[in-house]
Structures are given as C-alpha cells and as structure tokens.
VOKESE-95877 format. One record per atom (N, C-alpha, C): x, y, z. Coordinates in steps of 0.2 Angstrom, whole numbers, plus 2048, in hexadecimal, padded with zeros to 3 digits. Example, Ala and Ser with C-alpha at 12.3 -4.5 7.8 and 13.67 -1.06 7.14 Angstrom:
8427E4827 83E7EA827 8427F0827 8407F5823 8447FB824 840800827 
This chain:
8047FA800 800800800 804806800 80280B7FC 8068117FC 8028187FD 80581D7FD 8028247FE 8008277F7 7FC82B7F7 7FA82F7F1 8008347EF 8048357F4 80A8397F3 8088407F4 80C8457F1 80A84C7F2 80484E7EE 8008527F1 7FA8547ED 7F985C7EE 7F585E7EA 7F48667EA 7ED8677EA 7EA86C7EE 7E386D7ED 7E28717E7 7DB8707E5 7D98747DF 7D38787E1 7D187D7DD 7CB8817DF 7C78827D9 7C08827DA 7BB8837D5 7B78897D7 7B688E7D2 7B28937D4 7AB8937D1 7A68957D4 79F8947D2 79C89B7D2 79989D7CC 7968A47CC 78E8A37CD 78C89E7CB 78489D7CC 78389C7D3 77E8A07D6 77C89F7DD 77A8997DF 77C8977E5 77A8907E8 7748927ED 76E88F7EC 7688907F0 76988C7F6 76888F7FC 76988B802 763889806 76388480A 75D88280D 759887811 75D88C814 75B891818 757897814 75789680D 75489C809 7598A1807 75F8A180A 7658A5808 7688A2801 76D8A67FF 7708A47F9 7788A57FA 77C8A17F8 7838A27F8 7858A37F1 7888AA7F0 7898AC7E9 7918AC7E8 7938AB7E2 79A8AB7E0 79F8A87E5 79E8A17E6 7A289E7EB 7A78997E8 7AC8977EC 7B18937E9 7B288C7EE 7B38877EA 7B48807EE 7BB87E7ED 7BE87C7F2 7C58797F2 7C48717F2 7C886E7EE 7C78677EE 7CE8647EC 7CF85D7ED 7D48597EB 7D28537E7 7D68507E3 7D484A7E0 7DA8457E0 7D983F7E0 7DE83A7E1 7DD8347DC 7E28317D9 7E082C7D4 7DF82F7CD 7DC82B7C8 7DB82D7C2 7D482B7C0 7D08307BD 7C982F7BA 7CA82A7B4 7C68257B4 7C68207AE 7C38237A8 7C381F7A3 7C182279C 7B982379C 7B581F7A0 7AE8207A0 7AC8247A6 7B18277AA 7AF82B7B0 7AB8277B5 7AC8217B6 7A781D7BA 7AB81B7C1 7B181D7C2 7B481B7C8 7B58207CD 7B18267CD 7B282B7D1 7AF82A7D8 7B282B7DE 7B082B7E4 7B08317E8 7AB8347EA 7AB83A7EE 7AC8387F5 7B083C7F9 7B183B800 7AF841803 7AA841808 7A784680B 7AB847812 7AD84D814 7B084E81A 7AC84F820 7AF84E826 7AB84F82C 7AC85582F 7AB857836 7AB85D838 7B1861837 7B785F83A 7BD86383A 7C2861834 7BF85D82F 7C485B82A 7C3860824 7C685E81E 7C5862818 7C685D812 7C786180C 7C885D806 7CF859806 7D385A80B 7DA85780B 7D985080E 7D784B809 7D584480C 7DB84080C 7E0841808 7E683C808 7EC840805 7F283C806 7F883F803 7FA845808 7FF849805 80284E809 804854804 80585A807 80785F804 80F860804 8128617FE 8198617FE 81C867802 81986C803 81B872807 81987280E 81586C811 81386C817 81486581B 81A86581F 81B85F822 81585D826 814856827 80F85382B 808856829 807856823 801858820 7FD85381D 7FD84D820 7FA84781D 7F284881E 7EF846818 7E8846818 7E484281D 7DE84581F 7DB842825 7D983B824 7D883881E 7D683181D 7DB82E819 7E182F81A 7E782C816 7E7825817 7E582381D 7E681B81E 7E181781A 7DC81B817 7D7817814 7D781880C 7DA81E80A 7DA820803 7E1820800 7E381C7FB 7E981C7F8 7EA8167F4 7F08167F1 7F18107ED 7F28097F1 7EE8047EF 7ED7FE7F3 7EA7FE7FA 7E78047FC 7E3805802 7DC803800 7D8803806 7D1801804 7CD8057FF 7CE80B7FF 7CC80F7F9 7D28107F5 7D380C7F0 7D980B7EC 7D98107E7 7DD8157E7 7DE81A7E2 7E18177DB 7E38117DB 7E580E7D5 7DF80C7D1 7D980C7D4 7D380A7D1 7CE80F7D1 7CE8147D6 7C98197D7 7CB8207D6 7C78247D4 7C982B7D4 7C582E7D9 7C98317DE 7C68337E5 7C683B7E5 7C083E7E7 7BF8457E7 7BE8477EF 7C284C7F1 7C084E7F8 7BE8567F7 7B98587FA 7B685F7F9 7B6862800 7B8868800 7B786C806 7B1870805 7AC86F80A 7A687280A 7A587A80B 7A087D808 79F88480A 79E885811 7A188A814 7A088C81B 7A688A81F 7AB88681C 7B088381F 7B688881F 7BC886823 7C188B823 7C7889820 7C788481B 7CC881818 7CC883810 7CA88980E 7CB88B807 7C488C804 7BF888804 7B9889801 7B6890805 7B2893801 7AF899803 7AB89880A 7AD89C80F 7AB89B816 7AB8A2819 7AA8A2820 7A98A8824 7AF8AD824 7B58AA822 7BB8AE822 7BC8B281B 7B88B0816 7B98B3810 7B48B9810 7B68BE80B 7B38C480A 7AB8C3807 7A78C680B 7A08C7809 79F8CC803 79E8C97FD 79D8CE7F7 7998D47F8 7948D37FD 78F8D97FE 7928DE803 7978DC807 79A8E180B 7A18E380A 7A58DE807 7AC8DF806 7B08DD80C 7AC8DB811 7B08D9818 7AE8D1819 7B28CE81D 7B18C781E 7AA8C5820 7A88C081E 7A18BE820 7A08BE828 7A58BA82B 7A48B9832 79D8B6833 79A8B8838 7938B583A 78E8B6835 78F8BA830 78A8BB82B 78A8B6825 78F8B1826 78F8AC821 7888A8822 7858A781C 77E8A381D 77F89C820 77A89A824 77A894827 77988F821 77D889822 77D88481D 77B87E820 77987981B 77687381E 77A86D81A 77986781C 77C861819 77A861811 773863810 77086380A 774868805 77586E808 779873804 780871802 78386D807 78A86B805 7898667FF 7848617FF 78485C7FA 7828607F4 77E8657F4 77C8697EE 78386C7EB 78786F7EF 78D8727ED 79286C7EA 7928677ED 7978617EB 79485F7E4 78E85E7E3 78B85C7DD 78D8607D7 78D8677D8 78F86B7D3 79686A7D1 79B8697D6 7A28687D5 7A38627D1 79F85C7D3 7A08567D0 79E8567C8 79885A7C7 79685B7C0 79B85F7BC 79E8647BF 7A38687BC 7A98637BA 7AA85E7BE 7B085A7BC 7AE8557B7 7A88557B4 7A68517AF 7A484A7B1 7A28497B7 7A08437BA 7988437BB 79583F7B7 78E83E7B7 78B83A7BD 78F8357BE 78D8307C4 79382E7C8 79382E7CE 79882C7D3 7988257D4 79D8217D4 79D81A7D6 79B81A7DE 79D81F7E2 79B81F7E9 79C8257EC 7988277F1 79982C7F6 79A8297FC 7A082B7FF 7A2829806 7A382E80B 7A182D811 7A2831816 7A182E81D 7A5831822 7A482F829 7A283582D 79D833832 79A838837 79683D833 798843833 79484882F 795847828 79B844826 79C84281F 79783D81D 795838822 790833820 78A83681F 78883B823 78283F821 78184281A 787844818 787847811 78684180C 78983C80D 789836809 781834809 77E83380E 77783280E 77383780A 77483D80B 771843808 771842800 7778407FE 77883F7F7 77383A7F4 7718357F8 76D8307F5 7668337F5 7648387F9 75D83B7F9 75D8407F4 7628447F3 76284A7EF 7648487E7 7688447E7 76B8427E0 76C83B7DF 7678377E0 7678307E0 76A82D7D9 7698307D4 76B82E7CD 77282F7CC 7758337D0 77C8367CF 7818327D3 77F82D7D6 7848287DA 7818217DA 78681C7DB 7838157DB 7848127E2 7898157E6 7898127EC 78A8177F1 7878167F7 78881B7FD 78B817803 79181A805 79581680B 79581B810 79081A815 78F81E81B 79281B821 79781E824 79B81B82A 79A81F830 79881C836 79881F83D 79482583C 78D82483A 78982A839 78282983C 77D82D83A 77782D83D 772830838 76B82E839 766832834 765839837 76683A83D 766841840 769841847 76A84784A 76D847851 768846856 76A84285B 766842861 766848865 76184986A 76184F86E 768850872 76B84A874 77184B877 77784D873 77784B86D 77C84E868 77B855867 775857866 77385F865 77686286B 77585F871 777863877 77E864877 78285F875 78985F875 78B865870 78886586B 78A86B866 788871869 78387286C 78187986F 78587B874 788876878 78D87887E 79387B87A 795877875 79B879871 79A88086E 79488186B 793888868 79388D86D 79088C873 790891878 79789387B 79B88E87B 7A288F87D 7A5894879 7A4894872 7A789886D 7A389F86D 79D8A086D 7998A686D 79A8AA873 79B8A7879 79C8AB87F 7A48AD880 7A88AB87C 7AF8AD87C 7AF8B487B 7B28B887F 7B28C087E 7B68C2877 7BA8BD875 7BD8BF86E 7B98BD868 7B38BA869 7AF8B8864 7AC8BE860 7AA8C4864 7A78CA861 7A18C985C 79D8C485E 7978C385A 7988C0853 79E8BD853 7A08B984D 7A48BE848 7A58C484A 7A98C8846 7B08CA849 7B38C584C 7B98C684F 7BF8C784A 7BF8C6844 7C48C783F 7C68CE83F 7C08D383F 7C28DA83F 7C58DC845 7C58D884B 7C88DA851 7CF8D7852 7D18D384D 7D88D084D 7D98CB852 7D48C8854 7D48C385A 7D18BC857 7D28B785B 7CF8B185A 7CC8AE861 7C68AC861 7C38A9867 7C58A2869 7CC8A286A 7CF89C86C 7CD898872 7CB89C877 7C889987D 7C289587C 7BD898878 7B7894876 7B988E872 7BD88F86D 7BF889868 7C288486C 7C6885871 7C9880875 7C487C879 7C087F87C 7BB87C880 7B687887B 7B487B876 7B0877871 7B387186E 7BA87186D 7BD86B86B 7BE866870 7BF868876 7C086387C 7B986087D 7B386387C 7AD86087D 7AC85B877 7AD85D871 7AC85986B 7B185386C 7B785486E 7BC84E86E 7BA849873 7B784A878 7B584587D 7AF84187A 7AB844876 7A6840873 7A883B86D 7AE83D86B 7B1839865 7B4832868 7B683286E 7BA82C871 7B5828875 7B6822876 7B281D87A 7B581E881 7B181C886 7B381B88D 7B981688D 7B981188A 7BE80C88A 7C580E888 7C4811882 7CA81487F 7CE819883 7C981E886 7CC82388A 7CF820890 7CC81B893 7CF818899 7D5814898 7D5811892 7DB80D890 7E181288F 7E081788C 7E581C88A 7E8820890 7E3822894 7E5827899 7E38258A0 7DE8218A1 7DC81F8A8 7DC8258AD 7DE8248B3 7DF8298B8 7E682C8B8 7EA82B8B3 7F182D8B4 7F28348B5 7F68368B9 7F883D8BB 7FD83F8B6 7FD8468B5 8028498B1 8098498B5 80884B8BB 80E84B8BF 80E8458C4 8138448C8 81483E8CC 81083F8D2 80E8458D4 80A8478DA 80484B8D8 7FF84B8DC 7F984F8DB 7FB8568DD 7F985B8DA 7FA8628DB 7F58668DF 7EF8628E0 7EA8658E4 7E886C8E2 7E686C8DB 7E48728D8 7DE8718D4 7DA8778D4 7D48778D0 7D587A8C9 7DB87D8C8 7DC8818C2 7E187D8BD 7E687A8C0 7EB8778BB 7E98708BA 7ED86D8B5 7EC8668B3 7EF8618B8 7EB85C8BA 7EC8578BE 7ED8508BB 7E884F8B6 7E88488B3 7EA8498AB 7ED8438A9 7EF8438A2 7E984489D 7E384289F 7DE84389A 7DC84B89A 7DD84E89F 7DD85689F 7E285989A 7E885689B 7ED859896 7EC85888F 7E985288E 7E8850887 7E2854884 7DD855888 7D7859885 7DA860884 7DE863888 7E086A887 7E486A881 7E8865880 7ED86587A 7E8865874 7E3861874 7DF86186E 7DB86786D 7D986A872 7D6871872 7DA87686F 7E0877872 7E587C870 7E787B868 7E8875866 7EA87385F 7E487685B 7DE87485C 7D8875858 7D787D858 7D888185D 7D788885D 7DC88C859 7E1888857 7E688B852 7E588B84B 7E0886849 7DF886842 7D8886840 7D3885845 7CC885843 7C888C844 7C488D840 7C0894840 7BA893844 7B9898849 7B389784D 7AC89784A 7AC89C845 7A589C841 7A489683E 7A989383B 7A888C837 7A688783C 7A8887842 7A6882847 79F883849 79D889849 79588A84A 791888845 79388983E 790887838 78F87F838 79587C839 795875838 79187183D 792873843 78E870848 786871847 784877845 77D878843 77B87483D 77F873838 77E86E833 77C867835 78086583A 77F85E83D 77885E841 777863844 770864848 76A863843 76B86783D 765867839 764861835 76985D834 76885782F 763852832 75E85182E 75884D830 75484C82A 756847826 752846820 74B843821 74A840826 74383E828 73E843829 74084982B 73C84E82E 737850829 739851822 73485381D 73084D81B 73184781E 72C84181C 72883F822 726844826 72384282C 72783E831 72D83F831 73283C836 732834834 73183282E 73182B82C 73782A828 73C82782A 743826827 742822821 73D81D821 73C81881C 73A81C816 735821817 732825811 73882980E 73C82C813 741830810 74682D80C 74782680D 74C822809 74981F803 743820801 74081E7FB 7448217F5 7468277F6 74A82A7F1 7508277EF 7538237F3 75A81F7F2 7598187F0 7538167ED 75380F7EB 75780D7E5 75A8127E2 75F8107DC 76680F7DF 7678107E5 76E8107E7 76F8097EB 7768087ED 7788037F1 77C8067F7 77B8037FD 77E806803 783801807 78880480A 78C80180F 78B806815 78980381A 788806821 78D803826 791807829 79680582E 795808835 79580583A 794808841 79A804845 79B80784B 7A0805850 79C804857 79E7FE85A 79A7FD860 79B802866 7A1805866 7A280986C 7A181186A 79E812864 79D819862 79681B865 79681F86B 79082186E 78E82786C 79182B867 78F831864 78A82F85F 78C82B85A 788828855 788821855 78481E85A 78481785C 782813856 78380C857 781807852 779808851 776809856 76E809856 76C80F851 770814850 76E81984B 76F817844 775813843 77681083D 77080B83B 76E807840 76980283F 76280583D 76180C83F 75B80F83C 75C810835 762812832 76381382B 76280C828 76580782B 764800828 75D7FE827 7597FF82C 7527FD82C 74E801827 750807826 74C80B821 74E80981A 754807819 756804812 7537FD811 7537F9816 7507F2816 7497F3814 7457F8817 73E7F9816 73D7FB80F 7427FE80C 741800805 7447FB800 7467F5803 74A7F07FF 74F7F37FB 7537F77FE 7597F97FB 75F7F57FD 7647F47F8 7697EF7F9 76E7F37FE 7707EF803 7757F2807 7797ED80B 77F7EF80D 7837EB812 7847EF818 7847EB81E 7857EF824 78A7EB828 78F7EF82B 7947EC82F 7947F0836 7947ED83B 7947EF842 79B7ED845 7A07F1845 7A67F0847 7A77F084F 7AA7EB852 7AB7EB859 7B27EE85A 7B27F585A 7B87F885B 7B87FC861 7BE7FD865 7BE80086B 7BF80886B 7BF80B865 7C1812865 7BC817865 7B6815865 7B081A865 7AF81D85E 7AD82385E 7AB826858 7B1827853 7B7829856 7BD82A852 7BF82384E 7BC81E84F 7BE81784C 7BD818844 7B981C842 7B881D83A 7BE820837 7C382383B 7C9826839 7CF822839 7CE81C83D 7D481883F 7D481283B 7DA80E83C 7DC809837 7DA80283A 7D480183D 7D27FB83F 7D27F6839 7D57F083A 7D57EB834 7CE7E9832 7CA7E8837 7C37E5835 7BF7EA831 7C07F1834 7BC7F6830 7BF7F7829 7C67F7829 7C97F8822 7C77F281E 7C77EC821 7C57E781D 7BE7E7819 7BA7EA81D 7B37EB81B 7B37F0815 7B77F6816 7B77FB811 7BA7F880B 7C07F580B 7C37F2806 7BF7ED802 7BC7E9805 7B77E4802 7B27E77FE 7AF7EC801 7AA7F07FD 7AC7F37F7 7B27F77F7 7B57FA7F1 7B77F57EC 7BA7EF7EF 7BC7EA7EA 7B67E77E6 7B07E77E9 7AA7E57E6 7A87EA7E1 7A87F07E3 7A67F57DE 7AB7F57D7 7B17F47D9 7B67F47D3 7B57EE7CF 7B47E87D2 7B37E27CE 7AC7E27CA 7A77E47CD 7A07E47CA 79F7EA7C5 7A27EF7C6 7A07F57C2 7A67F87BE 7AC7F77C0 7B27FA7BD 7B67F57B8 7B47EF7B8 7B87EA7B4 7B87EB7AD 
C-alpha cells in the first residue's frame, strides 16, 4: 500500500447563485477541492468523499510545502488501500461555510466589502450536497460510483441519495445517524455558548477587532472531543493517571493526564479553526432530519433512494452516533427493499473509530469497494 503522494488543492468558482434551505442565497462563491487517482474513460469510477465537522477537502496525501500535512483519511484512501486510487477517482470537497478555502465567514461579503463574520448565511447538509453536485457536474461526471462519508459526512452521503438519487450508485454512510438526538443537540449548544460568550467573539465580527475567541473554541473542542471517545478507550489511555507524581491540591491547574490531553486538543483546535464556522457546522448537524418533511417517517423519506445501494457501518462503543441510530437507517432501507450491507464493528474507540485503522472496519470497506470495482468497473 502506498500514499497518493504530494497533492495540491484546486478551486472552482461559481457565479450562479446557490439557493439555500433558509431562503437566503449564496452568490459568487468558490469551492476548494482535491482529487486523487485517475478518472476512467467512461467517467464511471468517481467517488466523492464528504468531510466531517473539523475536516476539509484534504482527504489523503500531503502538501509538499507543509510537513506533517497528511490528509485526514489517508489510512483509507490511496494506492492499494481500501479506497484504492489505482481503481477509483476520489474527490474531496470543502463545504461552503468552512474555514479551509471554500467561501465562508472569513471571506469578503460582496454586499459590504467586509468579512461575512456572523452574517454568513446559515447552511444545511442539503445546501452542501447541492454545492457538491454542482462541482461534480462541472467535472463532467454524470454519475458517481459512490458517495462516502463518516459522521456528518455520512449525513451528506445519505442526503445525496434523497436529493440526487440518479447521480450516484452507492451510498457508504459510516458512524452516522438519520438525525441528532436531543442529547447531541445539547452538546452542540453548550459548545456554541462557550464560543458566543467569549468576550473576544464580538457578536461574530471579531475579525475587525483583530482577535480570536480562543477561550470559547478551546472549551467547545474539549466538549466535542469527550463525545468522540468511548469510556473504555479513555480509561485505557489515561485512567486516573496524574500529570505529576503528587497531587497539587488545586482547583485551577492540571492534576490528571486526561485534563492535560483535553487542554492540548483545545489549544491546538483554537489555532486553526474559525469560530463562526464551528457555529455554522454544528447547526447544520442539528438541522439534518430528512424524515421531518415526511411526517417523521424515515421509511417514506428513503423511498427516493430506491435506485441506490447502501453500505451502513456503525461501531459498538460509539455513544454519540450509536449502532441503534444506524439500525434506524437500515430498517428504513429494508422497508423499501433497497439493497444494502450493514456492518456493526466491535471496536473500542468510540465515535473516532471511523477515522482509525481497525482491520475489521477496513476489511469491510475494502470488500465493498472491491465489489464495486469487480461488478461495475471491469
């Protein structure tokens, strides 16, 4: 197995306005993307990879001028890897509202000449899929072999089957859910309040003040990171280990290794992620609920996807998007007699398992892509 090597981001500008679910429009916007592998002659081997909350278009490979810039799913995507770039043409797109190059809150609002900040329109999973569909069409691809995503990316993959069912053949949704539970919305709200109550937030227009609401971002990331790990994995990695040899008997300083780890993750996150983007993306998570328009009947919602085939993957210790939520999707697909494979992986890592190199999980992914290649690309 090898790496895709050095890669370069590309950008595509769109002058035609993008209508959003909120009723607003995004005008004159740019999407940043990367591609890996080669598009075959009949353009049938393209796989779109949708990113999760804090990821981007940079799925695999690395940048020549940036050490340690390995793509976030590099263990899955590349020559000889489960998503084999010797066979498939892989596309990673950065969604509107992000802070990694595509038009977002840090960009200039053409109506004011100043950064959008908090004035960037609220976006949804469906809006992102509409933007991705435009980019895929511009690339000359009329039908994707598959759309793949984990977590929030899995929601986008599901939305593709409901909005553009004829434009993909397979949906691969990993560690995801048909909507967020009240508990998940609650976690997102606490994280958002940490950001908006930071004195450096300035109502979302902190760019004009030359500051960053790092304190809020740190806390938001710490909250989120706890939900990505299982209790078992956290216990195995940290337990009650102290940072120093003796207790300091302090309420302010770090005592336990887990505290040190969370502060490190929060500090790192606050250095590269945009606060307004965090608010937008967590809200998109909250809003995703394809059954809502169908009387809260998920089976009715998935009638639109009858022409697609599905792979649904969950992890036993993922308590944020538990296997029970994946089984809701499975039931809706079975009720519609839609072809699917379902794998429930007994992995100890929690929600983050979809990013890791568990051999059973990667075996499932490899087998499914090999089946696509054998049946459809021969």
